[in-house]
VODOKOL-498137 format. One record per residue (C-alpha): residue number from 0; residue in one letter; chain; x, z, y. Coordinates in steps of 0.25 Angstrom, whole numbers, padded with zeros to 4 digits. Layout:
<kelums>
     k   r   c      c1      c3      c2
   NUM   a   A       X       Z       Y
...
</kelums>
This chain:
<kelums>
     k   r   c      c1      c3      c2
     0   m   A    0000    0000    0000
     1   s   A    0006   -0003    0014
     2   l   A    0004    0004    0027
     3   s   A   -0008   -0001    0035
     4   a   A   -0006   -0004    0049
     5   l   A   -0015    0007    0053
     6   v   A   -0007    0017    0045
     7   r   A    0006    0012    0051
     8   a   A   -0001    0013    0065
     9   e   A   -0005    0027    0063
    10   l   A    0009    0031    0057
    11   d   A    0016    0024    0069
    12   r   A    0007    0031    0080
    13   h   A    0014    0045    0078
    14   d   A    0027    0049    0082
    15   w   A    0031    0055    0069
    16   d   A    0044    0060    0073
    17   s   A    0038    0069    0084
    18   l   A    0029    0076    0074
    19   r   A    0034    0088    0065
    20   c   A    0032    0085    0050
    21   g   A    0028    0096    0040
    22   c   A    0042    0095    0034
    23   g   A    0048    0100    0047
    24   g   A    0054    0088    0053
    25   p   A    0049    0077    0061
    26   a   A    0037    0068    0055
    27   g   A    0044    0055    0056
    28   h   A    0045    0053    0041
    29   v   A    0030    0055    0039
    30   p   A    0026    0041    0042
    31   m   A    0036    0036    0031
    32   m   A    0029    0045    0021
    33   f   A    0015    0040    0024
    34   e   A    0020    0026    0023
    35   a   A    0027    0029    0009
    36   i   A    0014    0036    0004
    37   i   A    0005    0025    0009
    38   e   A    0013    0013    0004
    39   a   A    0016    0019   -0010
    40   g   A    0011    0011   -0021
    41   t   A    0013    0022   -0031
    42   p   A    0014    0037   -0031
    43   g   A    0028    0035   -0034
    44   d   A    0030    0027   -0022
    45   m   A    0026    0040   -0014
    46   a   A    0036    0049   -0021
    47   g   A    0043    0057   -0011
    48   y   A    0033    0055    0000
    49   t   A    0023    0065    0003
    50   l   A    0017    0070    0016
    51   a   A    0016    0085    0010
    52   n   A    0024    0094    0019
    53   h   A    0025    0083    0030
    54   l   A    0010    0083    0035
    55   d   A    0003    0096    0038
    56   p   A   -0009    0094    0046
    57   r   A   -0009    0109    0049
    58   r   A    0004    0107    0058
    59   a   A   -0002    0095    0065
    60   g   A    0002    0096    0080
    61   r   A    0012    0107    0079
</kelums>
């Protein structure tokens, strides 16, 4: 599955490096993780890519 133009536009509209990630660093790596998960053809293609501990809605805006 390829990334749609709408998904790309949504990912590109954020300044990810200015956001703090749940892992403690800047969130600049999060769009790449979304892309890897969305574009994966099999579960094995997503191995090593997870949003767990990266996205925490309870910390949004902090």
